[in-house]
C-alpha positions in Angstrom: 110.4 -29.1 -3.2 109.6 -26.9 -0.2 111.5 -23.8 0.5 114.1 -23.4 3.1 114.1 -19.9 4.6 117.6 -18.5 5.3 118.2 -15.7 7.8 121.5 -13.9 8.2 122.0 -12.0 11.5 124.5 -9.1 11.8 125.5 -7.5 15.1 128.3 -6.9 17.6 129.7 -9.2 20.3 127.5 -8.9 23.4 124.3 -8.0 21.6 122.9 -11.5 21.6 123.2 -12.3 17.9 124.0 -15.9 18.4 121.3 -16.3 21.1 118.6 -14.8 18.7 119.6 -17.1 15.9 119.4 -20.1 18.2 116.0 -19.0 19.8 114.5 -18.6 16.3 115.7 -22.1 15.3 114.6 -23.8 18.4 111.2 -22.1 18.3 110.8 -23.5 14.7 111.5 -27.0 16.1 108.5 -26.6 18.4 106.4 -26.1 15.2 107.8 -29.4 13.8 110.1 -27.6 11.4 113.6 -28.5 10.5 116.3 -26.0 11.4 120.0 -25.0 11.6 121.5 -22.3 13.7 125.2 -21.4 13.6 127.5 -18.6 14.5 130.4 -17.3 12.6 133.2 -16.9 15.1 136.7 -15.6 14.9 138.7 -13.9 17.5 135.7 -11.8 18.4 135.6 -9.6 21.4 132.8 -7.5 22.9 131.7 -5.0 20.3 133.3 -6.7 17.3 131.1 -7.4 14.3 129.8 -10.9 14.2 127.3 -12.9 12.1 125.0 -15.8 12.8 122.8 -17.9 10.5 119.4 -19.6 10.8 117.8 -21.9 8.3 114.2 -23.1 8.7 112.3 -25.5 6.5 109.6 -28.1 6.3 112.1 -30.8 5.2 115.5 -31.9 6.4 118.2 -29.3 5.6 121.2 -30.9 3.9 123.1 -27.7 3.2 125.8 -27.0 5.8 127.5 -23.7 5.2 127.2 -20.0 5.9 124.3 -18.2 4.3 125.4 -16.1 1.3 122.0 -15.4 -0.3 119.7 -14.8 2.6 115.9 -14.3 2.3 116.0 -12.2 5.5 118.8 -10.1 7.0 118.5 -8.9 10.6 120.8 -6.1 11.7 121.1 -5.6 15.5 123.4 -2.6 15.3 122.8 0.1 12.7 126.4 1.3 12.9 127.3 -1.8 10.9 125.5 -0.4 7.9 128.5 1.8 7.1 131.0 -1.0 7.8 129.5 -4.2 6.3 127.4 -4.7 3.2 124.5 -6.3 5.0 122.5 -6.5 1.8 125.2 -8.5 0.1 123.6 -11.5 -1.7 120.0 -10.6 -0.5 117.5 -12.7 -2.4 115.2 -10.9 -4.8 112.3 -9.6 -2.7 114.3 -10.2 0.4 113.7 -8.5 3.8 116.1 -6.4 5.9 115.1 -5.6 9.4 117.3 -3.0 11.2 117.5 -1.9 14.8 117.1 1.8 14.3 115.0 4.8 15.3 115.2 5.9 11.7 112.4 5.4 9.1 112.8 2.5 6.7 113.2 4.9 3.7 116.3 6.5 5.4 117.8 3.0 5.9 117.1 2.2 2.2 119.0 5.3 1.2 121.9 4.4 3.5 122.1 0.9 2.0 121.5 2.3 -1.5 119.3 -0.5 -2.6 116.2 -0.4 -4.7 114.6 -3.8 -4.2 113.5 -5.8 -1.2 111.6 -4.7 1.8 113.1 -2.6 4.6 111.8 -2.6 8.2 113.0 -0.8 11.3 112.3 -1.0 15.0 114.1 0.7 17.8 115.0 -2.5 19.5 117.7 -0.9 21.7 115.2 1.5 23.2 112.6 -1.2 23.7 115.3 -3.4 25.4 116.3 -0.5 27.7 112.7 0.2 28.7 111.7 -3.4 29.2 114.8 -5.4 30.1 116.9 -2.5 31.5 119.8 -3.2 29.2 120.4 -2.2 25.6 120.6 -5.8 24.4 118.4 -5.8 21.2 118.3 -9.6 20.4 114.8 -10.5 21.8 113.1 -7.4 20.4 114.6 -8.0 17.0 113.2 -11.6 17.2 109.8 -10.1 17.8 110.1 -7.8 14.8 111.3 -10.7 12.6 108.3 -12.8 13.5 105.9 -10.0 12.8 107.4 -9.1 9.4 107.9 -12.6 8.1 105.4 -14.8 9.9 108.1 -17.5 9.6 107.0 -19.0 12.9 104.2 -18.4 15.4 104.6 -15.7 18.0 103.1 -17.8 20.8 105.6 -20.6 20.1 108.5 -18.1 20.3 107.2 -16.8 23.6 106.7 -20.3 25.1 110.1 -21.4 24.0 111.7 -18.2 25.3 110.1 -18.8 28.7 111.3 -22.5 28.7 114.8 -21.7 27.5 115.4 -18.7 29.7 113.8 -20.4 32.6 116.9 -22.5 33.0 119.1 -19.5 33.4 117.2 -16.4 34.5 114.8 -15.2 37.2 111.2 -14.8 36.2 111.5 -11.0 36.2 114.1 -11.2 33.4 112.1 -13.8 31.5 109.0 -11.6 31.6 111.0 -8.5 30.6 112.3 -10.3 27.5 108.8 -11.6 26.6 107.5 -8.0 26.9 110.4 -6.8 24.6 109.5 -9.4 22.0 105.8 -8.4 22.1 106.5 -4.7 22.0 108.9 -5.0 18.9 106.3 -7.2 17.3 103.8 -4.3 17.6 106.2 -1.4 16.8 108.2 -2.6 13.8 107.7 -0.2 10.9 107.6 -1.0 7.2 109.1 1.1 4.4 
């Protein structure tokens, strides 16, 4: 039985959490993988904590629920670390990627966890410098791809161009592609 990789995304309304989960899933489809992407919505408003989920596998995925034991946790807003237990249910040897200028060892101390792998990337800074807005979703996608190898970077970039091409000017598309590439290069291991 092949493994299904489960990703739980944490962020705040307006940071592109749902879009990132969807972009990851749709990029996997382009590699002939099976996927699910779903948000967890409530009466969210801009800035409220939200979650989204992505499953990727080599076989059809028959499980249809939120992810409680993720292999990978992606945190788009480090202020959530003191509000939500983002490591809750993390699989043994799991990965946590945090949007932060801090070193991974500092994040490990904040989370008070011993196992797993912690990575950081200053996705907000990258987004400001490439896109012009502190929306960290596409840089975090780049970091996730680098850390996990879950899907191919070129497929993500091609899908992003195709998907965003329906909604945005080429300048915005290019900025997001640059943000993905930069985070891919700048993510730090701890």
